[in-house]
MIZAVO-780688 format. One record per residue (C-alpha): residue number from 1; chain; x, y, z. Coordinates in nm, 3 decimals. Example, Ala and Ser with C-alpha at 12.3 -4.5 7.8 and 13.67 -1.06 7.14 Angstrom:
REM MIZAVO-780688
- 1	A	1.230	-0.450	0.780
- 2	A	1.367	-0.106	0.714
***
This chain:
REM MIZAVO-780688
- 1	A	-1.722	0.482	0.351
- 2	A	-1.434	0.393	0.157
- 3	A	-1.409	0.035	0.036
- 4	A	-1.120	-0.214	0.110
- 5	A	-1.017	-0.439	-0.180
- 6	A	-0.757	-0.698	-0.138
- 7	A	-0.672	-0.746	-0.504
- 8	A	-0.604	-0.523	-0.798
- 9	A	-0.912	-0.308	-0.892
- 10	A	-0.834	-0.434	-1.250
- 11	A	-0.925	-0.781	-1.134
- 12	A	-1.208	-0.700	-0.895
- 13	A	-1.407	-0.517	-1.160
- 14	A	-1.498	-0.621	-1.499
- 15	A	-1.558	-0.288	-1.657
- 16	A	-1.429	0.059	-1.581
- 17	A	-1.643	0.362	-1.704
- 18	A	-1.341	0.595	-1.736
- 19	A	-1.363	0.971	-1.761
- 20	A	-1.142	1.147	-2.014
- 21	A	-1.043	1.521	-1.920
- 22	A	-0.862	1.506	-1.594
- 23	A	-0.821	1.128	-1.593
- 24	A	-0.675	0.999	-1.920
- 25	A	-0.566	1.329	-2.059
- 26	A	-0.580	1.720	-2.016
- 27	A	-0.662	1.892	-2.330
- 28	A	-0.417	1.743	-2.606
- 29	A	-0.169	1.645	-2.321
- 30	A	-0.156	1.312	-2.162
- 31	A	-0.170	1.270	-1.790
- 32	A	0.133	1.086	-1.638
- 33	A	0.091	0.711	-1.612
- 34	A	-0.271	0.715	-1.758
- 35	A	-0.210	0.546	-2.072
- 36	A	0.043	0.288	-1.953
- 37	A	-0.211	0.196	-1.636
- 38	A	-0.498	0.165	-1.871
- 39	A	-0.320	-0.050	-2.105
- 40	A	-0.201	-0.278	-1.803
- 41	A	-0.558	-0.283	-1.648
- 42	A	-0.687	-0.411	-1.989
- 43	A	-0.431	-0.673	-2.021
- 44	A	-0.565	-0.809	-1.659
- 45	A	-0.926	-0.848	-1.822
- 46	A	-1.077	-0.503	-1.727
- 47	A	-1.276	-0.367	-2.023
- 48	A	-1.268	-0.007	-2.070
- 49	A	-1.536	0.228	-2.178
- 50	A	-1.462	0.601	-2.218
- 51	A	-1.727	0.807	-2.068
- 52	A	-1.736	1.184	-2.112
- 53	A	-1.967	1.490	-2.060
- 54	A	-1.806	1.661	-2.364
- 55	A	-2.069	1.644	-2.624
- 56	A	-1.880	1.831	-2.916
- 57	A	-1.676	1.555	-3.029
- 58	A	-1.788	1.226	-3.203
- 59	A	-1.689	0.889	-3.062
- 60	A	-1.442	0.849	-3.360
- 61	A	-1.255	1.145	-3.279
- 62	A	-1.224	1.049	-2.912
- 63	A	-1.111	0.700	-3.005
- 64	A	-0.861	0.832	-3.233
- 65	A	-0.700	1.060	-2.965
- 66	A	-0.676	0.783	-2.703
- 67	A	-0.523	0.539	-2.966
- 68	A	-0.267	0.816	-3.037
- 69	A	-0.194	0.812	-2.681
- 70	A	-0.140	0.449	-2.674
- 71	A	-0.465	0.320	-2.568
- 72	A	-0.625	0.139	-2.846
- 73	A	-0.996	0.240	-2.877
- 74	A	-1.263	0.211	-3.116
- 75	A	-1.584	0.422	-3.129
- 76	A	-1.770	0.160	-2.948
- 77	A	-1.553	0.201	-2.647
- 78	A	-1.680	0.554	-2.612
- 79	A	-1.981	0.699	-2.456
- 80	A	-2.046	1.065	-2.489
- 81	A	-2.317	1.310	-2.331
- 82	A	-2.439	1.340	-2.681
- 83	A	-2.541	1.004	-2.698
- 84	A	-2.695	1.034	-2.346
- 85	A	-2.880	1.330	-2.465
- 86	A	-3.017	1.176	-2.776
- 87	A	-3.143	0.869	-2.548
- 88	A	-3.327	1.110	-2.320
- 89	A	-3.491	1.269	-2.634
- 90	A	-3.591	0.920	-2.731
- 91	A	-3.773	0.867	-2.411
- 92	A	-4.031	1.137	-2.500
- 93	A	-4.014	1.203	-2.873
- 94	A	-4.087	0.996	-3.182
- 95	A	-3.864	0.957	-3.486
- 96	A	-3.910	1.253	-3.729
- 97	A	-3.983	1.512	-3.454
- 98	A	-3.792	1.857	-3.502
- 99	A	-3.503	1.917	-3.257
- 100	A	-3.301	2.243	-3.239
- 101	A	-2.961	2.136	-3.184
- 102	A	-2.722	2.394	-3.030
- 103	A	-2.379	2.217	-3.010
- 104	A	-2.108	2.064	-3.214
- 105	A	-2.067	1.759	-3.469
- 106	A	-2.090	1.518	-3.200
- 107	A	-2.429	1.607	-3.089
- 108	A	-2.553	1.656	-3.449
- 109	A	-2.452	1.293	-3.523
- 110	A	-2.606	1.142	-3.200
- 111	A	-2.946	1.343	-3.262
- 112	A	-2.946	1.239	-3.640
- 113	A	-2.860	0.881	-3.561
- 114	A	-3.175	0.859	-3.308
- 115	A	-3.385	0.970	-3.616
- 116	A	-3.483	1.323	-3.532
- 117	A	-3.509	1.606	-3.768
- 118	A	-3.231	1.873	-3.691
- 119	A	-3.346	2.239	-3.721
- 120	A	-3.138	2.555	-3.657
- 121	A	-3.389	2.815	-3.594
- 122	A	-3.686	2.846	-3.321
- 123	A	-3.897	2.969	-3.624
- 124	A	-3.877	2.600	-3.750
- 125	A	-4.112	2.509	-3.442
- 126	A	-3.893	2.247	-3.267
- 127	A	-4.067	2.030	-3.007
- 128	A	-3.732	2.010	-2.831
- 129	A	-3.383	2.207	-2.794
- 130	A	-3.074	1.996	-2.730
- 131	A	-2.771	2.180	-2.595
- 132	A	-2.421	2.073	-2.576
- 133	A	-2.068	2.243	-2.569
- 134	A	-1.893	2.347	-2.862
- 135	A	-1.608	2.608	-2.886
- 136	A	-1.750	2.778	-3.175
- 137	A	-2.111	2.828	-2.997
- 138	A	-2.199	3.191	-2.983
- 139	A	-2.478	3.430	-2.897
- 140	A	-2.703	3.355	-3.212
- 141	A	-2.724	3.015	-3.137
- 142	A	-2.794	3.044	-2.763
- 143	A	-3.067	3.316	-2.865
- 144	A	-3.237	3.059	-3.093
- 145	A	-3.238	2.818	-2.793
- 146	A	-3.389	3.051	-2.552
- 147	A	-3.655	3.161	-2.826
- 148	A	-3.776	2.807	-2.872
- 149	A	-3.784	2.727	-2.496
- 150	A	-3.993	3.047	-2.428
- 151	A	-4.253	2.895	-2.701
- 152	A	-4.266	2.564	-2.507
- 153	A	-3.965	2.349	-2.657
- 154	A	-3.852	2.085	-2.409
- 155	A	-3.482	2.191	-2.318
- 156	A	-3.252	1.913	-2.281
- 157	A	-2.873	1.949	-2.226
- 158	A	-2.587	1.722	-2.243
- 159	A	-2.430	1.833	-1.913
- 160	A	-2.425	2.120	-1.682
- 161	A	-2.027	2.153	-1.599
- 162	A	-1.943	2.504	-1.520
- 163	A	-1.597	2.429	-1.624
- 164	A	-1.380	2.265	-1.899
- 165	A	-1.028	2.180	-1.795
- 166	A	-0.790	2.194	-2.041
- 167	A	-0.376	2.229	-2.076
- 168	A	-0.431	2.600	-2.011
- 169	A	-0.636	2.585	-1.708
- 170	A	-1.036	2.592	-1.658
- 171	A	-1.253	2.750	-1.959
- 172	A	-1.615	2.801	-1.917
- 173	A	-1.816	2.462	-1.980
- 174	A	-2.134	2.382	-2.110
- 175	A	-2.310	2.459	-1.773
- 176	A	-2.202	2.833	-1.816
- 177	A	-2.368	2.843	-2.149
- 178	A	-2.668	2.666	-2.028
- 179	A	-2.701	2.906	-1.762
- 180	A	-2.750	3.199	-2.032
- 181	A	-3.046	2.994	-2.176
- 182	A	-3.172	2.946	-1.831
- 183	A	-3.158	3.320	-1.739
- 184	A	-3.324	3.424	-2.056
- 185	A	-3.599	3.184	-2.009
- 186	A	-3.647	3.079	-1.639
- 187	A	-3.680	2.713	-1.746
- 188	A	-3.463	2.448	-1.581
- 189	A	-3.346	2.199	-1.844
- 190	A	-3.326	1.815	-1.839
- 191	A	-2.951	1.728	-1.816
- 192	A	-2.831	1.389	-1.957
- 193	A	-2.471	1.388	-1.860
- 194	A	-2.296	1.328	-1.541
- 195	A	-2.404	1.343	-1.252
- 196	A	-2.697	1.194	-1.388
- 197	A	-2.664	0.819	-1.411
- 198	A	-2.776	0.787	-1.797
- 199	A	-2.436	0.749	-1.969
- 200	A	-2.319	0.497	-1.721
- 201	A	-2.620	0.285	-1.719
- 202	A	-2.633	0.272	-2.124
- 203	A	-2.256	0.193	-2.121
- 204	A	-2.310	-0.111	-1.863
- 205	A	-2.597	-0.215	-2.072
- 206	A	-2.410	-0.207	-2.390
- 207	A	-2.143	-0.436	-2.257
- 208	A	-2.349	-0.636	-2.024
- 209	A	-2.110	-0.568	-1.735
- 210	A	-2.172	-0.708	-1.376
- 211	A	-1.926	-0.530	-1.167
- 212	A	-1.850	-0.164	-1.314
- 213	A	-1.630	0.072	-1.154
- 214	A	-1.679	0.450	-1.249
- 215	A	-1.335	0.637	-1.261
- 216	A	-1.326	1.028	-1.253
- 217	A	-1.163	1.345	-1.108
- 218	A	-1.472	1.551	-1.037
- 219	A	-1.660	1.479	-0.717
- 220	A	-1.965	1.677	-0.831
- 221	A	-2.010	1.492	-1.173
- 222	A	-1.835	1.158	-1.204
- 223	A	-1.834	1.044	-0.829
- 224	A	-2.196	1.196	-0.778
- 225	A	-2.288	1.009	-1.109
- 226	A	-2.132	0.689	-0.954
- 227	A	-2.340	0.743	-0.633
- 228	A	-2.665	0.819	-0.844
- 229	A	-2.599	0.466	-1.051
- 230	A	-2.524	0.278	-0.742
- 231	A	-2.195	0.191	-0.877
- 232	A	-1.853	0.198	-0.701
- 233	A	-1.663	0.510	-0.792
- 234	A	-1.283	0.559	-0.780
- 235	A	-1.172	0.925	-0.743
- 236	A	-0.821	0.995	-0.887
- 237	A	-0.628	1.300	-0.796
- 238	A	-0.529	1.414	-1.131
- 239	A	-0.784	1.666	-1.245
- 240	A	-1.033	1.907	-1.070
- 241	A	-1.130	1.789	-0.738
- 242	A	-0.842	1.768	-0.489
- 243	A	-0.772	1.558	-0.176
- 244	A	-0.886	1.827	0.038
- 245	A	-1.207	1.845	-0.172
- 246	A	-1.263	1.468	-0.094
- 247	A	-1.200	1.496	0.287
- 248	A	-1.483	1.777	0.256
- 249	A	-1.709	1.589	0.028
- 250	A	-2.076	1.577	0.097
- 251	A	-2.221	1.222	0.105
- 252	A	-2.379	1.197	-0.219
- 253	A	-2.052	1.286	-0.379
- 254	A	-1.822	1.059	-0.193
- 255	A	-1.608	0.828	-0.372
- 256	A	-1.594	0.445	-0.258
- 257	A	-1.215	0.412	-0.361
- 258	A	-0.916	0.670	-0.371
- 259	A	-0.624	0.663	-0.594
- 260	A	-0.339	0.916	-0.663
- 261	A	-0.364	0.842	-1.030
- 262	A	-0.456	0.549	-1.275
- 263	A	-0.191	0.338	-1.139
- 264	A	-0.420	0.276	-0.843
- 265	A	-0.629	0.044	-1.093
- 266	A	-0.333	-0.201	-1.059
- 267	A	-0.325	-0.219	-0.676
- 268	A	-0.509	-0.333	-0.381
- 269	A	-0.698	-0.096	-0.179
- 270	A	-0.663	-0.120	0.198
- 271	A	-0.978	-0.039	0.417
- 272	A	-0.939	0.234	0.683
- 273	A	-0.973	0.084	1.006
- 274	A	-1.066	0.264	1.339
- 275	A	-0.808	0.226	1.603
- 276	A	-0.961	0.403	1.897
- 277	A	-0.967	0.748	2.050
- 278	A	-1.121	0.875	1.735
- 279	A	-0.814	0.789	1.534
- 280	A	-0.880	0.620	1.193
- 281	A	-0.573	0.437	1.015
- 282	A	-0.482	0.331	0.677
- 283	A	-0.154	0.154	0.640
- 284	A	0.073	0.351	0.862
- 285	A	-0.108	0.677	0.843
- 286	A	-0.331	0.826	1.093
- 287	A	-0.601	1.076	1.121
- 288	A	-0.889	1.202	1.346
- 289	A	-1.134	1.494	1.396
- 290	A	-1.096	1.676	1.709
- 291	A	-1.288	2.002	1.784
- 292	A	-1.362	2.053	1.418
- 293	A	-1.016	2.023	1.327
- 294	A	-0.822	1.775	1.093
- 295	A	-0.523	1.608	1.299
- 296	A	-0.303	1.394	1.083
- 297	A	-0.094	1.305	1.392
- 298	A	0.289	1.414	1.436
- 299	A	0.541	1.387	1.159
- 300	A	0.281	1.403	0.862
- 301	A	0.355	1.679	0.608
- 302	A	0.034	1.760	0.434
- 303	A	0.204	1.907	0.155
- 304	A	0.381	1.575	0.095
- 305	A	0.114	1.324	0.195
- 306	A	0.062	0.972	0.085
- 307	A	-0.263	0.849	-0.058
- 308	A	-0.323	0.653	0.252
- 309	A	-0.326	0.964	0.450
- 310	A	-0.603	1.112	0.233
- 311	A	-0.779	0.782	0.288
- 312	A	-0.754	0.786	0.661
- 313	A	-0.857	1.158	0.666
- 314	A	-1.141	1.103	0.440
- 315	A	-1.274	0.828	0.677
- 316	A	-1.225	1.032	0.970
- 317	A	-1.395	1.334	0.846
- 318	A	-1.664	1.171	0.681
- 319	A	-1.755	0.973	1.010
- 320	A	-1.743	1.272	1.203
- 321	A	-1.976	1.458	0.971
- 322	A	-2.213	1.169	0.985
- 323	A	-2.221	1.175	1.350
- 324	A	-2.301	1.561	1.367
- 325	A	-1.974	1.684	1.425
- 326	A	-1.836	1.805	1.080
- 327	A	-1.513	1.960	1.002
- 328	A	-1.442	2.337	0.986
- 329	A	-1.304	2.350	0.628
- 330	A	-1.080	2.633	0.767
- 331	A	-0.902	2.394	0.994
- 332	A	-0.829	2.142	0.704
- 333	A	-0.473	2.145	0.574
- 334	A	-0.425	2.182	0.194
- 335	A	-0.340	1.810	0.107
- 336	A	-0.095	1.732	-0.164
- 337	A	-0.058	1.365	-0.245
- 338	A	0.283	1.225	-0.316
- 339	A	0.331	1.046	-0.632
- 340	A	0.631	0.844	-0.747
***
């Protein structure tokens, strides 16, 4: 269920694990209110670590982009899936082992920093293949990965995101490229990135945080990862997963908090409450599930809904599903959240 927190999230938590694409920015473009909200949250004592499934970029590059958007950041404030993948390799390999790297500069740097010998061909007898997204990847690199995995190399991937959001739309993500190697080999890889909890736990250990909050736009990666790590998760509606997606979320992807955008870090979050006859309320909003349909009550326009409408709708929908009466997805209106 959604949590109620009666003070700003920036005060209630000591560290935020902030996703980047779809939360802080979209491609090279900033997301409205994101930078100002992060700066204000940091001023209230919230430590920020930016956690991304993108393994192609080095932490220095990510930090420079954030700083350019008005959020001062150092490489130590960034945790990438490349770093998580290197940590997974360290769990089984020893320094000096040969690793075939299929990815960009960020992955190469992380693997070398972990002490492994980087190779580029399956004929170099690598003991592992580590794969991450890079826009310059092509058939030859994917083929080398497939040959090595076929010969017994351990296949580790930075993440399995099928899509990569940018300013033009949704491009094929690392998961789409991983699928090509999987199809050629029949081998299921080990994934280091979200929704696995590896990156989150590494970041928390690095800072010694006691009350971490995961912030993301994707239910299947960010929020599922928060659940896997047993951390609170804030779903912001500025990226991939919509308000309607949240209402229909399966249990292991449900957020513990909902916000329209990162301004929600500076706000208290009211807890939805049961008010009788199947109705759930949050603020002035109401919602219930009746005969498989989501009912928002009279006078509520789903195309111009407040975030409290979504909070009430999620609680009503999740309660009904957990009690064996799930929503019919075709009877859920498209919810668009009002922003100021």
